[in-house]
N, C-alpha and C positions, 0 to 999 in steps of 0.2 A: 370238807369242803363247806363254807358258810355261805349259804344263798342269801342274796339280798330281799327285800321287799316283794311280796307277790310272786316269788319264785318257788316252783314247782320239780322236787327230784322223783326220779323214777320209782315206781312202785307206789306212790302216795294217792291218797283217793282223787278220784275223779272230780276235776273242776272245771267250769266252763274256761276256756281258750279266751282271754282278752288281751287287748292292747298293753304293753307293759310288761306282763308277765313272763318271767324269765322262767326258761326250761334247759333241763339236760338233756342233750339229743345227741344221738350217733348217726352220723351222714353217710348213706348207702350209696348215692350215685349222683351224678348233676343232672340237671334238666335243661331242655332249650330255654336259652337265656342264660345260662351259667349258675344259677343258683344250685345249693348243693340242698338235695333231698334227703328229709328225715322223717320220720312219724312219731307221734304222741297219740297213743289209745286210738288208733286207725285212722286220725287225721293227718294227712299230708302239709308237712311244715317245711316250706322253702328258705332256707338258710344263705342271705347274701354273702359271698367271699368264702363259703366254707368248701372244703375238699371232700370226697369220699375217703372214709376210712377216719375221719377226723371224730373225736367226742368233744361237743364245745356246749358254752352255754350261751346260748341266744336270748334275746328280747324279742317278744311279739310285735308288729309292727302295723298289721293288717289282718283283718280276719274275715273270709268269705264264708259260704256256706258248708264247703267241703274241702277247703284248705285255708293255711294261713301263710303269712311271710313274717321272716326274723330277721333281724339283724345281728351278725354275729359279736358277741361280746369278749368271750375268751375261748381260746383253744385250749383245751385239759387233757387229750391225748391227741398226738400229730399223726398224718397221714405219710405211709411210705410213699405215696404221690407227691409230697411236697418236697420243694427245693425252695433255695434263699429267691427271692426276685431280684434281677439283675437292674430295677430302676428304682431310684428313690423316690419316686413320685407314685409307686404302685400302692394303693389302697386310699390315695386321695384322689388322684386321676381317673377318668372314666374310659380312659382309651383302652385297657386291655383288663379282663379280669381272671386269667389263667397264668399269668407270668408267674405264679408261684406253684405251678404243676410241672413236672417232669415232661418233657416233650414228647416222649414216646408213649406215656400214660395219656396225654392229650390225643394222639393219633388212637388209641383205643377207644376212649370215651366217645370221641367224635362219631366213630362207626357205630357205637352203641345207640346214639342220639338218632342217627340215621335209621337202625334197624327198628328200634323201638317206635318212633314216627310211623314208618309202613305197617308195623305190626297194628298200632293201636287205633291211628288215623284212617288207615286204606285196608286194614284187615288183610293184610298180604304177608305172610310169614316167607321171607325170601333169605337166600343168602346174600351177606353185604362182604364185598371185598374189603380187604384190608385198607384203610385210609392212605392215601400217597401223599407221602410228607411234602412237603413246600422246600424247594432248592436252598434257599436263605430262611433262617429262622429268626434272623435280627436284621434290622435296617431294609425291610423287603418292600416297604409299601414306595412307590413311586407318586402317590398324592396323598398331603396331608389336610385337614379342614381344621383350621384355628379358630377359634372365636375370639372376638373383642369385648371388653368390660371395663368397669372401673372399681370394681371389687374383686380382689384376691384372694383365694385361699391359702393360708399360709401354715397351718397346722395340719396335722396327720387326722386321718377320717376317725369320727367319734360319733357314735349315735346317739349321743346327746346335742350334737351340734357341730359345728365347724368354727375353726379359729381363722378370722377372716380379718383385711385391711383393706381401705382405701387406697385408691391406684390412680394416676393420672389416665392412660390409655396402657390396657395391659392386653397382651396378645397369649392365648395359651388354649388349653383344652378343658372341656367342660368336666366338674367334679361330679360324681355320682349322684343323678337326682336333683342336681341344682342348674337352673338355667341362667342364671343372672350375675354369675362370678365365673372366672376363671382360675386354672392353677397354672402359673407362670412356669413353663416348664423349661427345664436347661438343657436337658437331653431325654430322647425317647428310644427305647428299645426298638420300636417298629420302623424307624424311618431313618434315613441321614441325618447325620448332624447338620449340614448345610440347611436343610428345610427348617430345623428347629432355630438356628440361627437367624435364618432369614424371617420367619415370623416375629421373633422378638424385637428383631431390626425393624419392620414394619411399624410395630407398636411404638418404639421410640421415635421412629419419623412423623408418625402422626401427632404425638405430643409434643415434638418441637415444632409442627407445623400449626399447632393450635387446631387441631381437628378431632375433636374428643370422640370416646366411644359410645356407641349406641346405646341407648338404655329401652329395654322392650317395654318396661312398664311405662315409659312417659311417651315413647316415641320418638325421644330428641335425642341428638347426637349424629356422629357420619359413620364412622368405621364399624361394620358389623361382624364382617369375617375375613379372613384371608385363607384364600386356597392356594395350595402350593404344589406345583408337578413338576417331574422330572421324567424325561423319556431316556432313550439309551446311550445318548450321550450326557453325561454327568455335569457337562460344562453348560447345558442350556437349562436355565430356571425358567419356569413360567409362574407367575405370581398374578392371582386373581383376586382383585379387592371388591369385596360387596359391601356396599355402603347405602345410606339413606340418600334422598334426594337433596340434602342440605346443600345450598350453592356455595358454601366454602370450600366445597372440594373440587371443582373444575380445574381441569387440566393438572391432575394428579400424576399422571403416567410419566413423563420424561424426568420431573424431578427427583420420585422416588426411583425409578432405575438408576439415576446418576448416583442417587445417594447409596443404593445397596453396593454399585460396581466399587465404589470408594470404601465402604466399610466391610466387605466381605473378600478382600484381596486372597486369603488362605484358603478358600474353597475353590480356585482358580475357575472362575465360574467365567465363560467366553460370550455368553449370551444371555440377558435378562429382559424377558417379556413382561409387562405388565398390561393386565386385561381389568378394566375398570366398569363394573356392573352395578345399577341401581337397584336396590328393592322396596317397594313401598309398603307392602304386607308385612305385620308386626311379625308372623309367623318367623320362628327362629332355624330358617334354613338358609344352608350356605350354599345359594344358586341366586343370581340376580334375574331380575325380570326384563333388565332392558341393558345391553352393551352401549355403555357410554363412549369409549374410546379403547385404541389398541394402541400400545407403544412396542415396537418390536414385532417379532414374527408370531402370528395368530396361532401357529401348530406346534406341536411336539413331534419328533419323529420316534416310533417305538418299531423295534426290529423283533418281529414274531417267526422264529424259524429262518424260512428263506424270504419272507414278505418285509417290505419296509410300508409302513403304516405311518399316514401323516394325520394327527388327530387334533381337532379344536379345542378350545378351553371348555364347552359344555357339552362335548361330546362323552359318552361313558366308553372307558377302557378300565380292564381289571387291574385293580390297585397293586397286585403281586406279578409282575412279568414272568418271573420265573415258574410259578405256579400254573399261569397261562397258558403255557406252552405243554405242561403236562394234561390240563384240561382239554385242550385242543388234540393231543395223541389219543386222550381217552375216545372223545366224539368221533374221531377218525378212526378208531378200532371198531366201536359200537356199529358205525354205519355199515362198514363191510361194502364199498363202494367198488363196482366192477368196470367201472370206465362209461358205461353207457346209462348211467342215472340220473334221472331227473331228482335234485335235490330243494327243498325249499328250506329257507332258514329266516324263522319267524323271530320278531325283536333283534333284528340282524345287525343294530349299531353301526359301527363304522366300519362294517365287513369283515372283520377279522377271520371271524368262524367261516362265512362262506368264500371267502377269498383261500383259506387253507384248505379247504376241500375241493377247489376247483380242479386243482390237477388230477382228481381220481372220478370225476364225473361229467356227464355230457353238458350239464347245463343246470345251473344255480341261479333260484330267485330269493332275494333278501325280502322281506318285508319289514317297515321301520317307521315309528309314527312321529319321530323327531326328523323335521325337515334338515336340520344341520347335520345330523348324522348319516342322514341320505347323500347328501352332497359330498360327506368325506367318504363315503363308502364307494362312491362312484369314481372320485379322483383317484382313491386307491386303486381300484381296479386298472386304472389307466397307469396310474405310477409303476404298477407291476407287469404291466402289459398283459393282463388277463381279460380275455375279450368273452368268455362264456357265463358271466355274472351279471345280472342285473338287479337293481334295486327298486321296490315300489315305496311311495312315500303314503302314508295315511294309516287310518285306524285298520289293524288287522283283520278284524271279523268283517271289514265293510269291502277291503281290498282283496280279500281271496277270492269272492265271485267274480269281480271284474277279471281277475288274471284267468279263471276257468272260462269266462265267457269271451274271452279275447280272442284273436286270430290265432289258428293252431295251438291250442290248449293243450298242455301235457300234464296230466297228473302227475303228483309227484311219486317218487319209490319210496323216499325218506324224508321226513320232516325233522328237523332240529329247532327247539324251541326253548330260549333262555329268555324267560320273562322277568321284569322286576320281583322283587321281593314279596310283593303280593300276589303272584302267580298269576293264573291266566283267568280272564273273565270266562263266565259260564257260556257266551255267546261264543267265544274261542273255542272253547272245549266241543261245543255243539257242531261248531265247522269242521274240526277234526274227525269227528264221527262221523260225520256225514260224507268226507272225503274217502276214509277208509283207506289211507296209506300203508301199504306193508309193514312199515316200521316208524315207529315215533322214537324221537331221541329227546329226553327232557333234561336241562340245566337247571339247576336252582341253587340258591343261597338260603334258603329255609326249609329245612326238612318238613316243616309242619304243612306250609302250602303245597310243597311237592307231595306230599302223602295225600293231601285233598285232592290235587290234580288227578293224581295216580287212581283216585278211588273214581272219579268222575268220568274216568275213561275207561273203566273195567268193563263196560258193557261190550265195548270194542276191541280191548286189547288185554293181553297178559303181561305180567311183569317178568323181565328177563333180565339182565346182569344189572348190578348196581354198585357204582363206583364212587366214593368219596375224595375228593379231593381237598388237601389242607390249603386253602386261599389264604387264611388269616390265623397266623400261628400265635399263639399267646392269647387268644379269645377263644369264645365258645362258638363262634361262626364256623359254618362249615359249607363249602360248596359240595354237590354231588351231581353224578351224572347217572341218567337211570335209562333203561332199554326197555321200549315197549313193542312188542310184536302181536300183529293183528291176529285174532282168533279164527 
């Protein structure tokens, strides 16, 4: 093997690691975020796109005091974990990072990521159950977020740059690490084809209507994001347009819904909802700040077990409906409800978990900060004829004392908490320690913040069962349920 300029082979004299240096590395395992971990003379090197078991040539892209990051240049020896990716956009698109890893090995490594996070960050050595597989490994997403741009990436990923071209209005997924362009995907392994076709069609419609894509550098343009959702009924498609405040975009809902109905007959869509939201901030977030108009139904129906849940466009629901049922079953198993229990559901969203547990508990109180989600949860309780659940709006830490100080307060026997990816704030953890419920059940999509919260709660709780659930096949993301028992 002849190395390029600035390259080090194994066994050579020590040299300072610097940006642009090429190294021959053996990848030993994945880390949180999906990169492959290798070591060079004691320093950790995180290689983007590399799999455990590969020997690679990698180029250093950034250097910190105790680790470096590198881009994959060439795979010299292949890993037994590697399989051919089923998507032609893989390696360019930023939608998934483990599509080239055998699915069984994905489940193995996700379990290890949870175990290592708890061991290193929470100092907790515990048995972690094998990861529960997703019922579907392809086409499982009920929600997709596409971005709009005037620049498309047309060539394969290359650490020396991207092959790009100008476009009118392109809708697609972001390339890895690039915020001002999109990959115009024609198919996606993670979602139904109808979603991909609908996203591309919105871009075509916007271009024909003279509504340009938004430019985050200048703050000009109209179309920013297209968020597509489907419920249990595959014939109902909800399209959320996230746009600027450009006045050219008034009354876009009806013409877009009509346009899509004409152009997508082969997908047998029976209902198309268009939610138009505007966003003034330049931050690239696929969520509007204000709803301008609603064309068609403002809700989707998701069936979760024996529940029928109506979910509005801005409310959170798990993106993998089949795995969400697996997650619900794990929480119910860990809760071990006997029929007389009081259960608190923190960050309760549209009430999916609280309502699922209602049949085995005496009373359930849900706590949720998002007002629309609280309204959805209350409506879902009525829809399903459930009378022993109530939902409290407001900041969780501030609402808890109000509930405990109300008429006939009842301390919880079990608390379920499913916080955002950032985990629980310190003041919420303090509240939980003060309450001292016999059992806590934490649900998290980030092993690092989960381990941090487990460590914070360790003065009052010991770690019990740990169950990963694969909510996101072909990505390095993992959902996990943890049982904490009062000391």
